C-alpha positions, 0 to 999 in steps of 0.5 A: 935064718940062724938068728935075729940079732946081728952084732956091730963089732969094732971092725965089722958087722955080722953078715945076714944069712938065711935060706928061702924054701920055695914052691916052683909050681906056685910061682908060675914063672915069677922070680923070688927076691930078698931085700935087707932094709934099714928104715928110720921112722920119726912118726907114726903112719897116721902122722903122714900128711900131704904126701910127706912121710915121717920116715926115711929109708937109710939102706936097701939092698936086693938079691935075686934068689930064684932062679939063682944067678949062680950055681946053688952050691956056690951060694952057700956062705955059712955052715948054718945055711949048708945044714939047712939046705941039706935038711930042706932039699932042692927047693931051698935057696940061700941068701947073704947080705953084708951089713954096711959099717955106717948104719945105726943100731936098732933103737925104738922109743916105747909107745904108750899103751894107748898108742897105735901104729908104729913107733919112732924107731930105727928098724931092720927088716928082711923081706922075701917076695915073688914078682916078675921083676924086683921093681914090680908092684908086689902084693902083700900076699906074695911077701914074707917079712922078718924083723931083725936087730943090729946091736952093739956089745960092750967093749972088753976093757973097762975105762976108769970109774967116773967121778964128779965133784962140785963145790957150792958157795952160799951168799950168807955162808963163809964156807962152802958145801962140797959134794963128790959122787963116784961110781964103782966102774964105768960100764954096767951090764943090763940088770946089774946094780949101780953103786954110787959112792956119795961124799958130802962135806957141809962146811956151810951154815945150810942144811941138806934136807934130802938127797935124791939119786936117779938114773937118767936115759938121754935119747937124742934123735939126731937124724931129723931135728936133734930132739932130746928126750930125758927119762928117769929110769930109776929113782932113789929118794933117800930121805938122808939129811946133812946138817950144817958142819956135818959130813956124809959118806954113803953108797947108794944102789940103783937098778935101771930096768925096763920091767919098772918102766913098761908103761912109760912113753918115750923110753928108748929100747934096744929095738923091738921084735914082734912077740919078743921081749927086749930091754932098755936101749944100750949106750950108743958107741960111735965108731971111728969114721962114722958120722954121728948124724946118720945114727938115727937115735943116740942113747946115753946114761947118767946118774944124777945126784941132787941135794935139796938145800933148805930154808924153813919153807919149801919156797926157800929151798934150793938145789945142788946137783951133779951128773955122772955119765956111765955106759949101759950095755950087753956083755960080749957073749962067750962064743968059745964053746958055742957051735953053730949047731947050737944057734937058735934058728928063726923061721917065718912062713907065709900065712896059711890064708895065702897058701889057700888062696884066700884074699882078704884085707892083705890083698893090696899092692905095695912097692918093694923098693919105694922109700925116702932119700937113701943115705947109702947106694942101692944095690941091684 
C-alpha cells in the first residue's frame, strides 16, 4: 500500500489502494479476496460474555482480487499501483476501495501498562485471504492483515480567538470578582504551545489564593452508552494570588503532549498502529449530513481556568472557574511539491512459518465476514 493514513476531507475521503503479490501454485485453485473493515470496540476480548461481543462492525466491503474479475490493466487506479505492478511483475494484482463518507475517524482509548487485549477503539483494517469463496471459513495462516487509520486535518481557515468571562458575587462582599480568559487563536496543531491570557479584576473583599490552569480532553463514546471521559492532559499550578481590590493580567503557557501522558489509561489517541507512534486524538469535526451517533468516539478540548478563593482555612475555600473550548488537530500537509514517488510504501507479508507450512497456534479458523450489526450495506 502507498500509505497507512487516509484523510477525511470536507467533500471526500481518500480512497484505499494497494497491490497483492500472490503465488498461483501455492493457492491450489483457491481465490484471493481483500476486505476493508471498520470496527468499533467498546470492551476487551475477555469482556465478551454470554455470546455478546463488545464490538460492532460498522462497515465491511470485500473485493475478489484473484482470479481478477476484469482485465488486470483496467484494475490499475493510481500511479503508485501502476509503478508497483511494473516492479512486482505479472503475479501482482491491484485492489481499490472507496471510503464511505459517514464512517468515523480512527480513535483509540489508551490502555494502562498492565492491560492486555484490544482497547476501546474505532479501527480500520485491510485483510487479504485465500479461500474457495468469500463466505468460507478462513484459517489465520491463509490471511494477512494491515491496520490503517482514517484521520482529519485542520481546516485551512481559523475561527475567532475564543474568549470566556464570568463575574462572581459573594454574600459578604459589595463588589464582585471578574475573570476573563482569552486564547491567542481557536485552532492549535499537535505540539504547539497554547497561550492563555488571563485577566482578573478583584473588586471583592476576598483573596484569590491560587490560579490553576489545565488542558482537558473530553472523549464521549456516542455509539453505545454516551459515556464521557474527561482527562487532564496538561496542568499549570501557577501559585499566583490576587488580593482583595487588586488586578492581574498574565499570559500562561500550556502544552498538551502524549509524551507526558503515556502511562495514563483512557487518554484518547489518533488511532494506534502496531509498532508505530501516535499522538493525542485530534478534535472531532462533524461533517454536514453525518449523524453524530455513528462517529464512535467524539473528542474535544478545553482550557480550564480555576481560581481558589480562600478563607483562612482550606475548608472555607471556594472555587471560581471557566472553560475555554479550542481545537487541536494536524495541519494539512503541503502536497504541492510532493509526488507519489515520494510516498512511503508500506508492506505486509505472510509469516515465514506460514510459508514453510508450519502449523502452530495461529492454525485456527475465523469467519472473514462475521461481525455485529452493520451500519452500512455490505458490498459483494
